[in-house]
N, C-alpha and C positions, 0 to 999 in steps of 0.2 A: 481665584474665584471661590467664594465661600460655599457655593452650592455645587461645586464640581465633584464629580465622583472620582475616587482615587485610581480606578483602573482605566487604562486606555479604552476608548470607545470603539474597539475594532472588531467587536462581536455583537451580533444581535441575539442575545441570550434568551433561551426559553425560560419562562418564569416557573421552573420546577426545581426543587432542591431534593437531591438524593443524599441520604446519610449512610446507607449500607447496600451491599449487593452480595448475591450468592448464585453462582452458576449463571444462567441467562436472565436473572431477575434483578431489578433494582427497587429499592423501597424508600419512600419518602419518610420524613419524621413523623408524619401522620399515620404511617402504616400502609399507604397506598402502594400497590405492587405494579411494576410496569415490565412487560416482556421486552428485553433489550435485543432488538435486531439491528442495532447500530454498532454496538461493541467498541464505543469510543472511535468510530470510523475505522473499523478492522483492526483495532489495536488489542482488545481483550480476547485474544485467540482462545484462551482456555477459560473464558468467562471471569466472573468475579470471585475473588477470595478462593481460588483453587487451592485446596489443602496442600498439594505438593509444592506449589510456588510460595504459599505463606510460610511453610516450614522452612524452605531454603532461605528465604529472605530474613526470617527471624534468626535462624542459626548463624547466618553470616553477619548480621547486625550486631550480634553478641560478641563477634571476633574482631572484624576489621571493616571500616567503611571505605576509606579511600587511600590510595597510594599513587604517587607520581608514576608515569610510565618510564622513569629512569630505572625503576626497580622491576624485577621479575614478578609477575603475577600469575601463579600456577593455574588458576581457573580460566585466565585469559588464554593461556596456551592450550588448555584442554578444550575450550570452546572453539578455538581456531582449527584444531586437529579434527574435532567432530564435524565441523562444517566443510572442511576440505574432503573429508572421507565420503561425504554424500553428495557433493557437488563437482562441478567442473574445476573448481578453483584449486590453486596452489598456495595462495597468499590471502591474508584477511587483515583489514584495518578496521578497528572498532571505533564507533562514534556514539553520539547521544541521540541522534534523530535521522530520519530519512533524508532531510535536506543536507545534513552534514555527509552522509554516505554518498550523496550525489556529487557534492563538492569534491570529495576525495575521488570519486569515479572520473569526473572531468579532469582534475589534475593529473590522474594517473595516465589517462589517454594522451594528454598533451606532453607530459614528461617522457613517455615512451618514444615519441617521435624526436623529442629534443635530444635525448642521449643517443639515439640512432642516426644522428646526422641529418634530420629533416625538421629543423625548428619551424619551417614555414607551414608545416602541417599542424594546425591548431584548431581549425574550424570544425564544428560538430552540428550535424543535421538532426533535427527533431520534427515530429509531426504536430500539426496544428491540432489544438484542443487538448494537448498534453498539460499535465501539471507535475512539476518536478521539485517543488518547494518554494520557500518564500525568501531566500537569500537573494542578493543581487544577481549572482550568476545563475541560480535556478529559476528566477523569474524571467530572466532573459532566454534561458533554454526553452521554457514553456512558451514564451512569446505572446501570452495573452495580454491585450492592452490593459484590461481592467487591473491587472496585478502590476503593471509597469508604470502606470500614470503617476507622475509626481515625484519619482525617485531619481530624476536626473538621467543622463544618457544611458541607454541600454548597454550592458556589458557586451563588448565586441566579441564575435567569434561564433555565433549561433545563426543557423539558417533553418527556417521553417518551411516545410512543404505540406500539401494537403494530406490529411490522414489516409494511409494506405494507398497512395498514388505512386505507383512504381515508376512511371514515365517521369513525373515531377522529381522524384528522388534521383533517379539516374541523371536528370539534367542538372541537378544541384551539386553533384559530385565534381570536385575540381582538384587541382594539384595541392590545394591547401586543406583538403578535408582529412581529418584525423579519425573521426568516429561517427557512428550513427547511434543515437540515444533514443530509445523507445520504451514504452510500456506495452507488454504483451496484451494486457487489458487496461484501457484507459479508465480509471476509477472516477476521478473528479470530472472527466470528460463525458461520463454518462454510461459507464460499463459498456464500453466499445472494444470488443476483443479483436485482435488480429486473427485471421484464420491460421490454421497450421501451415497451409500452403504459402501464405504470405510471409510468415516467419521463416520458413525454409528459404524462400526466395531471398529474403533480407540477408540471411546468413551467407548464401551463395554470393550475393552481390558484394558484401563486405570482403569476402575472400578474393573475389575477382579483382578488387581495387585495392587490396591491402589495407582496408579500413577496419578499425576495431569495432566490435559490436558491444554497446553498453545497453544492458537491460535494467530498467527501473522496475523492480519487483517489490517496492515498498509496500504497496497495497495487495498485490496479487500473490505474494510469496507466503511461505511457511504454511502450506497446506490449504490455503484459502480456495483454490480452484479444484482441489481433489488430488492434485500432485503436489510434491514438496514445493516445487516452483513451477509457475505457469508455463514456462518455455519447454518443459519436459514433455508436454502434450504433442509438440511438434517434432520431438527427437533432435533438437538442436543444442548447442552450447554456446553461450556468450563468451567474450573475452574478459568482460568486467560486469559486475552486477551489484547494484545497491539493494539493501534490504533494511527493513526496520519494522515498525508497527507490531505485527504478530510475533516477531522473534523474541520481544521482551515481555509479552503477555500482559502489558499494562505498565511495565517499568521503562523509563526512557533508555532506548537502546537501539543502535543501528550498526550496520557493518557494510564495508565495501569489500567485495571478493573479486579476485582476479587470478589469471594464469600468471605463472612466473614470468613469461615473456612479456605480457601487457604491463607488469608491475616492475619491469627492470629498471625504470627510471626513479622508483621511489626509494632512494637510498637515504643514508643517515642525514638527518636534519632537513629533508625536503618537505615534511609534513608532520603535524603533531596535533595533540589534543591533551587538555587538562583532565577532563573527566571520562573520556571514552575508554571503555574497557575496565572500569573501576570494579572492585570486588563485589559490591552489591548487585551491579548489573550482570556480572558474570555468573554469579550464584543463581540469579533468576533465569538468565538465558539458558544456562545448562539444564535447569529444572524444566523449562519449556521443551527443550530437545528430548528430554527423558520421555515426555508424553508424546509429542509429535512423532518421534521416530519409532514409537511402538509399532509392530508389524501390523496391527489391526486398526491403527488410528485412521489412516486415509480411506480405508474401506468404510468405516463409520461415516466419515465426511461425505463420501459419494452416496451412500445408502440414504442418508438424511436429504442430501441435496436432491435426490430423485423424488422423494415425497413432496418437497417444496416446489420443485420445478413443475411436476405434474399438477399440483394444486394451483399454481399460478396460471398455467395454461388453461385449466378449467375456468378460472375467474376471468381470463381474457375473453374466452368464448361467451361468457354470461354477461360481461360488461364491456362490449365492444366500443361504446361511446366514451368509455373512460380509460381503457387500456389499449394502446395500439401495438404493443410489442413486449415480450419477455426476453430479456437477454442475460448473457453470462454463463458461467459454469461453476460447478461445485457450490460453495457457499458464498459466492460473489455474484449476486443476481441483481438485475435491474428491471424495474417496471417503467416502460416509456409511456407516459400519460398522453392521452388524446386531448386532455384539457390541462388544468394547472397541476403541476406536481407539488406545489406548496400546499395546495388545498388537500391533496391526498395525504401528505405528511402530517398535516394538522388533524385531519380526520382519523387517521391511525393513532395519533397521540391521544385523541379523545377516547379511543378504545383501549388506552394503556398499552400501546404498541409503539416502540420507538424505531424509526427508520431515518435515512439520511437522504436529503436532496442532492442532486448532481446536475451536470450539464445536459443539454439535449432533452430537457424536460423529463428527466428520469428520477425515480425514487429508488435508492439503493437498499437492498436487504443484505446486511453483513453480520450475521449472527456469530456468537462465539462457536468455534468448531466443535465444542462438546455438546451442542444442542441435540436433543433427542428428537425422534420422529414424532412423539406425542406433543412436544413443545412446538415443532414445526407445524403440526396440524392446529394447534392453539393459535399460532400466528396467522395461519390461513383463515381461520375462523374470524379473527379480529380484523384482518384485511377485508374480508367479505363484508363485515358489518360496516366498515368505513365506506367501502364502495356503494353499498346499499344506501347509506345515508346521503352520500353525494348524489347518487342517482335520483333519489326521491326529493332532494332539496333543490337540485338544479343549480347549486352554487358553484360548481367547478366550471369555470370559464376559460 
């Protein structure tokens, strides 16, 4: 077709081009500046062109880009050691994305039971409304029809139950259940957090039935909720965890973390990756940890989050016809709209503030974690202007 565009038509792209960014700001070729409270959907954890990340990437690019994993990669070992020091995990497998990390998590859980004489235990229970990626296995895990349509038979072995429904979950457990896979906070689902009590109950249920707990912290992890990982608020530990997005600070990078027991089936030749754990990714990932693991960093995240949360609560009180609820924790916040979330996202964009739509009629605010209180107040001012415009125009239906 002569008039066909060369890119797949899988995105409804916003007609704005950005050519540079710094901190929480993006700039168009014409010099217009936008306050970025989307952060590539929680990816740019340290903002744009963070000097420490830029320096690490440039230095590594001058030395070595890629090695096969048949060779030792020192920064990969260092990254794994640092992650195991600050988490529940004993073992790490590096990937290029969150979906790959979840594929590894699923395989890890199933292999664990296979090598321990229970190959019939392969089924994994998930919550409705979840999003775990776009591969054939992860769309099956998420179970959402809009992502499954047209891709042939759904991958076998996943059972969905209603979100946070303990009775339905207990009823779904069978002799073939291997694991429970959940997001501590559903991101794409509309910033729907599980309570600390629910997370503790889920951990107890897994222990009672000998089921592995897999946490998808791709969006909620790496400081996003004010803890290094969201499950820490509940004082629990998973058996397996998938991380990505913020851990690379904008560089394609993910990881599957597991206890030694859970990973006992992942032996020589059972899994692999061409690019995962490459020297460039490891240089950037270690640089991200340099910043995130600073003793004052999460205090900063929580301090700014308080400013943002209080401001949003005030806007909810002032615009009850437009905002029905403010959700989330840390810098993973959601505005549940009383009318159209798409209209609010557009109105915010008109004020040069970028946000992200989500399920359940929610607008997500996912700023870089280095955002300042002053920048948070600027975002609140622009959100107020957007709400005021919608209120006066009556266009939000």
